[in-house]
ROLORO-170032 format. One record per residue (C-alpha): x negated, y negated, z; residue in one letter. Coordinates in steps of 0.5 Angstrom, whole numbers. Each point is the difference from the previous one (the first is absolute). Layout:
<recs>
REC	X	Y	Z	res
REC	X	Y	Z	A;
...
</recs>
This chain:
<recs>
REC	X	Y	Z	res
REC	0	0	0	M;
REC	-3	-7	-2	T;
REC	-1	-5	5	R;
REC	6	-4	-1	N;
REC	4	6	2	G;
REC	2	2	-8	Q;
REC	-1	7	-1	R;
REC	-4	2	-6	L;
REC	1	4	-6	L;
REC	-5	2	-6	L;
REC	4	1	-6	L;
REC	-4	5	-5	I;
REC	3	-2	-7	D;
REC	-2	-3	-7	D;
REC	6	-3	-2	E;
REC	1	-7	2	P;
REC	7	-1	0	A;
REC	1	6	5	Q;
REC	-5	-3	4	R;
REC	4	-6	1	R;
REC	6	4	1	L;
REC	-2	4	6	V;
REC	-4	-6	3	A;
REC	7	-4	0	A;
REC	4	6	3	L;
REC	-6	1	5	A;
REC	0	-7	2	A;
REC	7	0	2	R;
REC	-2	4	6	A;
REC	-6	-3	2	G;
REC	-5	4	-4	W;
REC	-6	-4	-4	R;
REC	-2	4	-6	A;
REC	-7	1	-3	I;
REC	-2	3	-7	F;
REC	-4	5	-3	A;
REC	0	2	-7	A;
REC	-3	7	0	E;
REC	-3	5	4	A;
REC	-7	-3	1	E;
REC	2	-7	2	Q;
REC	5	3	5	A;
REC	-5	4	3	I;
REC	-5	-6	0	A;
REC	6	-4	3	T;
REC	0	4	7	L;
REC	-7	-3	2	G;
REC	2	-7	-1	T;
REC	3	-4	6	Q;
REC	7	1	-3	D;
REC	-1	7	-1	G;
REC	-2	1	7	M;
REC	7	-2	3	Q;
REC	4	3	-5	L;
REC	7	3	3	D;
REC	2	4	-7	A;
REC	-2	2	-7	V;
REC	5	0	-6	L;
REC	-3	4	-6	L;
REC	3	0	-7	D;
REC	0	7	-2	Y;
REC	-3	0	-7	W;
REC	-2	7	-1	A;
REC	4	5	-4	A;
REC	7	2	2	A;
REC	0	7	3	G;
REC	-8	0	1	E;
REC	-3	5	5	E;
REC	-7	-2	0	E;
REC	-4	1	6	D;
REC	-1	-6	5	A;
REC	-7	-1	-2	D;
REC	2	0	-8	A;
REC	-2	-5	-5	T;
REC	3	-1	-7	D;
REC	-5	-2	-5	G;
REC	-4	-3	5	G;
REC	6	-4	3	K;
REC	2	2	7	M;
REC	7	3	0	T;
REC	5	-2	5	A;
REC	-1	6	5	P;
REC	-7	-1	-1	G;
REC	0	-7	3	L;
REC	5	2	5	I;
REC	-5	5	3	A;
REC	-5	-5	0	E;
REC	4	-6	3	L;
REC	2	6	5	R;
REC	-7	2	2	M;
REC	-3	-7	1	R;
REC	6	-3	4	R;
REC	4	6	3	P;
REC	6	-4	3	A;
REC	1	-4	-6	L;
REC	7	1	-2	P;
REC	0	1	-8	I;
REC	7	-1	-4	L;
REC	1	3	-7	M;
REC	3	-4	-5	L;
REC	2	3	-7	T;
REC	5	0	-6	A;
REC	-1	7	0	N;
REC	6	3	5	G;
REC	-3	8	-1	S;
REC	-1	4	7	V;
REC	-6	2	-3	A;
REC	-3	-7	0	A;
REC	2	0	8	A;
REC	-3	6	2	V;
REC	-6	-2	-4	S;
REC	-1	-6	4	A;
REC	2	2	7	M;
REC	-5	6	0	R;
REC	-5	-5	-2	A;
REC	2	-4	6	G;
REC	6	-5	-2	A;
REC	5	-2	5	T;
REC	6	-2	-4	D;
REC	2	0	-7	F;
REC	4	-6	-4	L;
REC	3	0	-6	V;
REC	1	-5	-5	K;
REC	4	-5	-1	P;
REC	-2	-2	7	L;
REC	6	-1	4	A;
REC	-2	-6	5	P;
REC	4	4	6	D;
REC	-4	6	-1	R;
REC	-7	-3	-1	L;
REC	1	-4	7	L;
REC	3	6	3	A;
REC	-6	4	-2	A;
REC	-5	-5	2	L;
REC	3	-1	7	E;
REC	0	8	1	A;
REC	-7	0	-2	A;
REC	-2	-5	5	V;
REC	5	3	5	A;
REC	-3	7	0	D;
REC	7	3	0	T;
REC	3	5	-5	A;
REC	6	-5	-1	A;
REC	-2	-2	-7	G;
REC	-4	6	-3	E;
REC	1	1	-7	L;
REC	6	-3	-1	R;
REC	1	1	-7	P;
REC	0	7	0	L;
REC	7	1	-1	T;
REC	-1	-3	-7	E;
REC	-5	5	-1	K;
REC	4	6	2	I;
REC	7	0	-3	P;
REC	6	1	5	A;
REC	6	2	-5	L;
REC	4	4	5	L;
REC	7	2	0	A;
REC	5	-1	6	F;
REC	-1	7	2	N;
REC	-8	-1	-1	E;
REC	-1	-6	5	I;
REC	-2	3	7	V;
REC	3	-3	6	G;
REC	5	3	5	S;
REC	1	-6	4	A;
REC	8	-2	1	P;
REC	-1	-7	-2	E;
REC	-5	2	-6	F;
REC	5	5	-3	R;
REC	6	-5	1	A;
REC	-4	-5	-4	A;
REC	-1	5	-5	L;
REC	7	3	0	A;
REC	2	-8	-2	I;
REC	-5	0	-5	A;
REC	2	6	-3	A;
REC	8	-2	-1	K;
REC	-2	-6	-3	A;
REC	-5	3	-5	A;
REC	7	2	-4	R;
REC	2	-7	-1	A;
REC	-3	-6	-4	R;
REC	1	-5	6	I;
REC	-7	-3	3	P;
REC	-3	3	6	V;
REC	-4	-4	5	L;
REC	-6	4	4	V;
REC	-2	-3	6	E;
REC	-6	3	4	G;
REC	-7	-2	3	E;
REC	-6	1	-5	S;
REC	-2	7	-2	G;
REC	7	3	3	V;
REC	1	3	-7	G;
REC	5	-5	-4	K;
REC	-3	1	-7	E;
REC	1	8	2	V;
REC	7	-1	1	V;
REC	1	-5	-6	A;
REC	-3	6	-4	E;
REC	5	5	3	A;
REC	6	-5	-1	I;
REC	-2	0	-8	H;
REC	-2	7	0	A;
REC	7	2	2	A;
REC	4	-5	-4	S;
REC	3	0	-7	P;
REC	-6	-4	-2	R;
REC	-5	5	2	A;
REC	-2	1	-8	K;
REC	-2	-7	-1	K;
REC	-6	-4	4	P;
REC	0	-2	7	M;
REC	-4	-7	-1	V;
REC	-4	-2	6	A;
REC	-1	-8	2	V;
REC	-4	-2	6	N;
REC	3	-7	1	C;
REC	-5	-2	5	G;
REC	-6	2	-5	A;
REC	2	-5	-5	L;
REC	-2	-7	0	P;
REC	6	-5	0	P;
REC	0	-3	-6	N;
REC	-1	7	-4	L;
REC	6	4	3	I;
REC	5	-3	-4	E;
REC	-4	2	-6	S;
REC	-1	7	3	E;
REC	7	1	1	L;
REC	4	-3	-6	F;
REC	-6	-1	-5	G;
REC	-2	-6	-4	H;
REC	0	-2	-8	E;
REC	-7	-2	-3	K;
REC	-1	-7	2	G;
REC	5	0	5	A;
REC	-5	-3	5	F;
REC	-8	-2	0	T;
REC	-4	6	-1	G;
REC	6	4	-3	A;
REC	-4	3	-6	F;
REC	5	5	-2	E;
REC	7	3	2	R;
REC	1	4	6	K;
REC	5	5	2	I;
REC	2	0	7	G;
REC	1	5	5	R;
REC	8	0	0	F;
REC	-1	2	-8	V;
REC	-5	5	2	D;
REC	5	3	5	A;
REC	7	-1	-5	D;
REC	4	6	2	G;
REC	-4	2	6	G;
REC	-2	-3	7	T;
REC	-4	-6	2	L;
REC	-3	1	6	F;
REC	-2	-7	3	L;
REC	-5	1	6	D;
REC	-1	-6	5	E;
REC	6	-3	-2	I;
REC	0	-5	6	G;
REC	-7	-3	-4	E;
REC	4	-2	-6	M;
REC	0	-8	-1	P;
REC	7	-3	1	L;
REC	0	-3	-7	D;
REC	-1	7	-3	S;
REC	6	3	5	Q;
REC	5	-5	-3	V;
REC	-2	3	-7	K;
REC	0	7	3	L;
REC	7	-1	3	L;
REC	2	-2	-7	G;
REC	-2	6	-3	V;
REC	3	5	5	L;
REC	7	-4	-1	Q;
REC	0	0	-8	S;
REC	-4	6	-2	G;
REC	-4	-5	-5	E;
REC	-7	-3	0	I;
REC	-3	-6	-3	L;
REC	-8	1	-1	P;
REC	-4	-7	0	L;
REC	1	-4	-6	G;
REC	5	5	-3	A;
REC	7	-3	-3	R;
REC	4	5	1	H;
REC	1	5	6	P;
REC	0	8	0	R;
REC	4	5	3	A;
REC	-3	5	4	V;
REC	2	6	4	D;
REC	-4	0	6	V;
REC	1	3	7	R;
REC	-4	-4	6	V;
REC	-3	3	6	I;
REC	-3	-5	4	A;
REC	-5	1	6	A;
REC	-3	-4	6	T;
REC	-3	0	6	D;
REC	3	-6	3	K;
REC	7	-1	3	K;
REC	3	-3	-6	L;
REC	6	-3	4	I;
REC	-5	-3	4	E;
REC	-3	-3	-6	E;
REC	7	-3	-2	V;
REC	1	-3	6	E;
REC	-7	-3	0	A;
REC	2	-3	-7	G;
REC	-6	4	-4	R;
REC	5	5	-3	F;
REC	6	-2	-4	R;
REC	7	3	4	E;
REC	3	1	-6	D;
REC	-5	4	-3	L;
REC	-1	4	6	Y;
REC	7	2	0	Y;
REC	0	2	-7	R;
REC	-6	5	1	L;
REC	2	2	7	N;
REC	6	4	-3	V;
REC	-3	7	3	V;
REC	-5	-2	6	P;
REC	-5	6	1	V;
REC	-4	-1	6	T;
REC	-6	5	1	I;
REC	-3	0	7	P;
REC	-7	0	2	P;
REC	-4	6	1	L;
REC	-1	-1	7	R;
REC	7	1	1	E;
REC	0	7	-3	R;
REC	-6	3	3	A;
REC	3	6	0	G;
REC	-1	0	-8	D;
REC	-7	-1	0	I;
REC	-2	8	0	P;
REC	4	1	-6	A;
REC	-2	-6	-3	L;
REC	-8	1	1	T;
REC	1	7	-3	R;
REC	4	-2	-6	H;
REC	-5	-6	-1	L;
REC	-6	4	0	L;
REC	3	5	-5	A;
REC	1	-6	-5	R;
REC	-7	-2	2	I;
REC	-3	7	-2	A;
REC	2	-1	-7	Q;
REC	-4	-6	-1	Q;
REC	-7	1	-4	P;
REC	-6	2	4	G;
REC	5	2	6	L;
REC	2	6	3	R;
REC	6	3	5	P;
REC	-1	-1	7	L;
REC	3	2	6	G;
REC	1	-4	7	V;
REC	-1	2	7	T;
REC	5	-1	5	D;
REC	-5	-5	4	D;
REC	0	-4	-6	A;
REC	7	0	-1	L;
REC	1	-2	7	Q;
REC	-5	-6	-1	L;
REC	4	-2	-6	L;
REC	7	0	3	G;
REC	-3	-4	6	G;
REC	-2	-6	-4	Y;
REC	5	-6	-2	G;
REC	-1	0	-7	W;
REC	1	-8	-2	P;
REC	-2	2	-7	G;
REC	6	5	0	N;
REC	0	6	-5	V;
REC	-5	-3	-4	R;
REC	-5	-1	5	Q;
REC	1	7	2	L;
REC	-2	2	-7	Q;
REC	-6	-4	-1	N;
REC	-3	3	7	V;
REC	2	7	-2	L;
REC	-4	-2	-7	F;
REC	-6	-2	3	R;
REC	0	6	5	A;
REC	1	4	-6	A;
REC	-6	-3	-4	V;
REC	-5	1	6	L;
REC	2	6	3	C;
REC	-5	6	-1	E;
REC	5	5	4	G;
REC	6	4	-2	A;
REC	4	-4	4	A;
REC	1	-7	3	L;
REC	-2	-1	7	T;
REC	1	-5	5	R;
REC	-8	-2	-2	A;
REC	3	-2	-7	D;
REC	4	-6	3	F;
REC	-6	-4	4	P;
REC	4	-6	-1	Q;
REC	7	2	2	I;
REC	-4	4	6	A;
REC	-3	-7	2	A;
REC	6	-3	0	A;
REC	3	5	4	A;
REC	-5	-1	5	V;
REC	1	-8	0	R;
REC	7	1	2	G;
REC	6	-3	-3	P;
REC	0	-7	-3	A;
REC	7	-1	0	G;
REC	5	3	-5	I;
REC	-1	-2	-7	G;
REC	-7	-3	2	G;
REC	-6	2	-4	A;
REC	-1	6	5	V;
REC	6	3	3	G;
REC	0	6	4	V;
REC	7	4	1	M;
REC	2	4	6	T;
REC	5	4	-5	V;
REC	-3	7	0	P;
REC	-1	2	-7	P;
REC	6	5	-2	G;
REC	4	-3	5	G;
REC	7	-1	0	G;
REC	3	-5	-5	G;
REC	7	-1	3	V;
REC	1	-6	5	T;
REC	5	2	6	L;
REC	0	-7	3	F;
REC	2	-7	-2	R;
REC	-4	-6	0	P;
REC	4	-2	7	D;
REC	-2	6	3	G;
REC	7	4	-1	N;
REC	1	7	-3	M;
REC	2	0	-8	R;
REC	6	3	-2	A;
REC	0	7	-1	L;
REC	3	-1	-7	E;
REC	-6	-4	-2	E;
REC	-5	5	3	I;
REC	3	6	-3	E;
REC	0	-4	-7	A;
REC	-8	-2	1	D;
REC	-1	8	2	V;
REC	3	2	-7	I;
REC	-3	-5	-4	R;
REC	-7	2	4	L;
REC	2	7	-2	A;
REC	1	-1	-7	I;
REC	-6	-4	-1	G;
REC	-4	5	3	H;
REC	2	6	-4	Y;
REC	0	-5	-7	R;
REC	8	1	-1	G;
REC	0	7	0	R;
REC	7	0	4	M;
REC	1	8	1	T;
REC	-7	-1	4	E;
REC	3	-6	3	V;
REC	6	3	3	A;
REC	-4	7	2	R;
REC	-5	-4	4	R;
REC	6	-5	3	L;
REC	4	7	2	G;
REC	6	-2	-4	I;
REC	3	2	-6	G;
REC	-1	-3	-7	R;
REC	8	-2	0	S;
REC	-1	-3	7	T;
REC	-6	-4	-2	L;
REC	3	-3	-6	Y;
REC	6	-2	4	R;
REC	-4	-4	5	K;
REC	-4	-3	-6	L;
REC	7	-3	-2	G;
REC	2	-2	7	E;
REC	-6	-3	1	L;
REC	-1	-4	-6	G;
REC	-7	4	-2	I;
REC	-2	1	-7	D;
REC	-3	6	-1	N;
REC	-6	-3	-3	A;
REC	-1	-3	7	A;
</recs>
């Protein structure tokens, strides 16, 4: 850290435009950036006055996609990215090294991590992800590890393939499953990393639009002056720099689904135009004379309480009610700790399918450790932590020793629910049914019974014969209770 209290970042990149962008983004969080264009200059920088005060390194991954060279390999006399990582790690073992690449392959992540990288970011660089990764690096927590891995490991799952048996979670999926059959908009709310895009993909896959594309747009990653062009398109010459015609994402999604992630970050003037499209079913590209009809189903997602954004004047009330026709709220992972063992095994099975990785088991002591952590980054963080452990594991199963940062967090103790380090007191595999109301009184028996049935349906993946057998009732009795309690069998 520099004398004036700023954190210092070394950016190794030979592209001036990328340098300026990263420096500007980092400056928002109090970081100052210094630069090196290539490996030798970066190594030499370590010996300078600034180099001795570095807090983190951000390295642009220039090597070929999917390379698997040894860490000390060179490419025609030029040091490769893994080679430079290993050299930096040898000279400065405690210095966090983050990778930045346009290549989203898991093989690249494996190569970089085995050489010693601590995080992996994908272009185009979203401001929140860069800042979160830098904060996680200097805080030495697991919260921000490998955030974009959900982009690299596709999560195309049907509703019956989504892992989780907690009653609130299954109830949310039941609502989403019902909404899938209609054209109406859906608003998915939940903390970052809970799986909102996974739910959106399941809605699309279960809808009559499944054969058409689902197009995803991250509203928070787009500059405010470009979001309308991205969504609605523009004509050649519509504004300075519009050298050719651009087709917008609404047209790309015509006949299918448009997923608007981080909808709460959309500027107010763009919200007006989006509302117009939802009301009329027509878009007007920038610079166009005539509107174009589109048939698009919109699913929006946010990690904010959108009604609070409405009350604060940051989100239009009419657009909120237009999007919130079917609200789906995904609970955070800390509220469904009983799902962690099944989630862990499921994610490890999917990670094992990636290049350079292999099937791994997980021991009971590791599951107990994972089940006791608060997971501020939710399912995404769990997946990223498992990916790191799988890359570095030399045995046949992951043990407690493969999660040193999680173990260190447990030793430090709780830092408050939802904090950077949150340790839960709920045992892994514990019950998922709440018996008491917030005021301390017992819940009604009917409510508890409904939760138990939802829990069983989720646990046995909708196999109703098995659900009835395990609950000790007949199938006809089970279906009668489903009707009486208003439970969908997708719950």
